[in-house]
N, C-alpha and C positions, 0 to 999 in steps of 0.2 A: 333710626331717627324718623319721626313721623313726617309725611310729606308737607303738612301745614307748617311744621317747624322749619324744615328746609326751605320752603317757599318764603317764610318770614325772613330768614337769614339772607336769602337771595335778594329780597327787596332792600334790606339794610345795606348790603354790599353795593347794589346799584346806586342807592342814594349817596353812599360814601364816594363812589366813583364820580358821580355828577358833582358833588361838593368839591372834589379835588380839582375840577376843571377851571374853577374861577381864578385861582392864582396862576395856574398854568397858562391860561389864555391871556391874562393880564400881562404876564411877562412876554408872551409871544407878540401881542399887538403893540408892544413898545418897540419892536424891531421891524414890523411889517404892517402894511395897511390892513385894518380890521376887516374890510369888505373882501379884499383879496384873500385873506386868511380863511374867511367863511366860504368863499366860492370854491377854493381848493378842497377844504375840509368836507363840504357836502357833496362835491363831485365824487370824491373817493368814497364817502359814506353811502352814496346811492348805488355805486357800481356793483359791489358784492351782493346786496339784496336783490338787485335787478337780475343777476345771474341765478341766484338761488330760487327766486320766486317768479321766474318768467312765465310759468304755466298759469297761475292765477292772475297775473298781470295781463296776459293775453286775452283773458276772458272778460276784462272790464269793457263796458260800453263807452262810446265817445262821451256821453254825458258824465259817466263816472270818472273818466279821465279828467274832464274839465273841473269837476268838483274837487278831486284830489289835488290837482295842480293849484287851484285857487286856495285850498286849505294850506298847501305848502307855501304859497305866496305870503299869506298872513303870518305863518310861522317864521318865514324868512325875514320879513320886516321886523318881527319881534327880536330875532337874533341880531339883526343889524343894529337896532337901537340899543340892545343890551350890551353888545360887544363894543360899540363905539363909546358908550357910557362907561364901560369898564376901564377905558384908557385913563380916565381922571377920577375914578372912584375906587376906594379900597375894596379889595376882593371880598372881605368879610362883610362890609356894608352892602355890596352888590347882592350877595347871597340873601340877606334879609329882605332887601327891597324887592327882589325878584319873587320871593315867597309870598308877597301880598296878592299875587294872582288868585290865590285860594279865596281871598276875601272879595276881590273885584268881580270874580265870576258870578257869584249869586247876585251881586248888585246889578250886573248887566241883565240877568234874568228878571230881576225885579223891575228895572227901568224900561226894558224893551218888551218883555213878555208878560208883565204884570204878575209875576210869581210873588206869592206872599212870603216874606222872610220871618223866620222865627226870631224871638227876642235874643237868642244866643248870637245870631248873625249880626244884629245891630251892636251888640257888645263887642264882637270881633272887629267891626269897623272902627269903633271908638278906640279900642286897644291899638289897632294898626296905625291910626292917625296919631295917637299919642306916642307910639314908638318911633314913627317917622319924625315927629316933632323933636323928640329928644335927640335923635341922631343928627338932626340939622342944627343943633345949637352950637355954634362957634367951633366946630371941631371936625369930627370924622366925616361929616357930609359937607358942611359949609354952604348948603343950598345951591350947589353948582349945577352946571349944565349936565355933567355926567350922571348925577343922581336923578335928574329929571328924565333923561333919556332912559335910564334903567327902569324908572317907574312907567314910562311909556311902553317899554318892552314888556313889563309885567301885565299892563292893560291889554296889549296885543295878544299875549299868551291866553288871557282870559277870553278874549274875542274868539281865538282859535278853538278853545274848548267848547264854547257855545255853538259855533258853527259846525264843529265836528259832530256834536250831538244831533244837530238839526239835519245835517246833510249826509252823514256817512252810514246810516243804518243799512243793513243788508248787503254791505260791501265786504269783500274778503279783507281781513285785517292786514295780512302780510302785503297784499297788493296795494291797499290804500296807503300803508306806511311807506312803501318804496316809492310810489309815485309822488307822494308828498315830499319825500327827500329830493326827488328830481326837481320839484317845484321850488324848493328852497335853493338848490344850486342855481336854477335859472334866475331867480330874483336877485341873488347875490352877484351872479355874473353880470346881469344887466346893470345893477347898481355900481359895479366897479368899472364898467365899460368906458364911461366918459373920460376918466383919468388914465385909462390904460392899466394893464395888469403888471404887477411886479411879482415875478416868480421868486418865492422865498429861497434865499441862498444860505441862510443860517441853519445849521443842523438842529439847533434848539427849536426853531420854528417848525421844522419838519417833524421833530419829535412830538411837538404839541399837536400838529395837524393829525398825525397818525394815531396818537393817543385818543384825541377827541373823536376822530372819525371811526376808529375801530373799537377801542375799549369802551368809550363813553357813548358810542353810537350803536354799532352793530351788535356787540356783545351784550350790552344792557337791553337792547331791543329783544333779542332772543331769550335772555334770562327772564325779562319781565313777562313776555308772552307766555312762558311756561308757568311762572310763579303765580300769575293772576288767575290761573285755572284752579288753584288749590287754596287760596285764601280770599276773603271777601274784599270787594272794592273799598269799603270803608277802612279796613285795616291797611290796605295798600296806601291810601292817601294819608292816613295818620302817620305811617312810617316815613312817607316822603316829606313830611314836615321837618324831618331831621336834616334835610339838605342844607339849609343855611347854617345849621350848627356845624356840620362837617366842613362847609366852606370856610367858616371862621377858624376852626381848628387847624385846617391845612394852611390857611393864609398866615396864621400866627406861627405855626411850627416851621413852615418851609417858605413862606412868602415875605418874611421880614416885617410883618405887621404886629401891632401891639394890642393887647386887651386893655381897653379903657373902660371907665365907669359908664360913659355914655353908650358905648357899644354893648356893654353887658346889660344895662337896663333897657335901652331902646330895643336891642335885639331880642331880649326876653319877652318884651311886650308884643313885638311882631310875631315871635314864635307862638306865643299863647293865642294870638289872634288867628294864626293859620290853623292851629289845632282846633279852635272853635269853629272856624270857617269850613273845615273839612268834615265836620260831623254830618252824618247822613240826613239829619233832620233840620239842617240849617235853613234849607228852603222848604217851606211847608207844602206849597202847591207847585211842584217841580215836575217837569215832564221827562226828566232823565238826563241832565247835563253830564258830560263826561267828567271823570274824576281827576284826570291828570293833564299834563300839558305837552307832551312831545309828539311829533308826528309819527314817531316810530311805532307806537303801539296804542294809539288812541289815548295816549296818556299825556307828567311833567317831564320835561326834562328841562332840561337844563341847558347850560351852555354847550 
């Protein structure tokens, strides 16, 4: 099998793993405070990479440490907003709303850095707004706080991508990723400090923590680092638009959710918007914004 084919399959697997986390985390945060869940998850998620990549980490300058921690802080705020929102939002809907970061990112580039958007990007914005509008009609969304928080999380993921592009050039990817994960753990730890910490006692919660920290964190980080060397960034981002599809499939099959007409139509419009938004020519005068959204590999992830 050609390496490009193997890399493509690896990205699809990564996207499926990320999609599976939505219903898993939704079930977990019904039993434990979402911020406590995130603090433990990212503390574990940062530990192994810190051991594996200690050498490049030790070569970071104080300024690079501050940059990486700041980037991790933004990503941590996105995680907090998204995870709290997931408490009152269907996992399938959360996946589609989160995917709008692909559309929001070029809008930030346009608004802040005066990047000129291609017509396809404006069409993507219109489709995303229409999709969100359909999801909010008397049903799966209901216009609640949870959905708004999820959208805030998507916007913060977009901010993270823009800052990552502006601040992280010439930094070792593994060191940057690991220190960002440390930053996420610190932000989540500080956010949970005022109310005190609740150590998860339920085995289901610990299973979710270990799965999201190891399988959806460390394993996908290493897989994506390898895969992106063998296929183009554009293909990677297009494949990652499958994440909300996987999120919906897993939520329906294993999370007790149902496929409704609004979810199908609204989700399809948002999916189409994310595909258009991830096109390499969506921003005409673009200085190189990152393609993905997780601190792990200059990239999305996910929950």
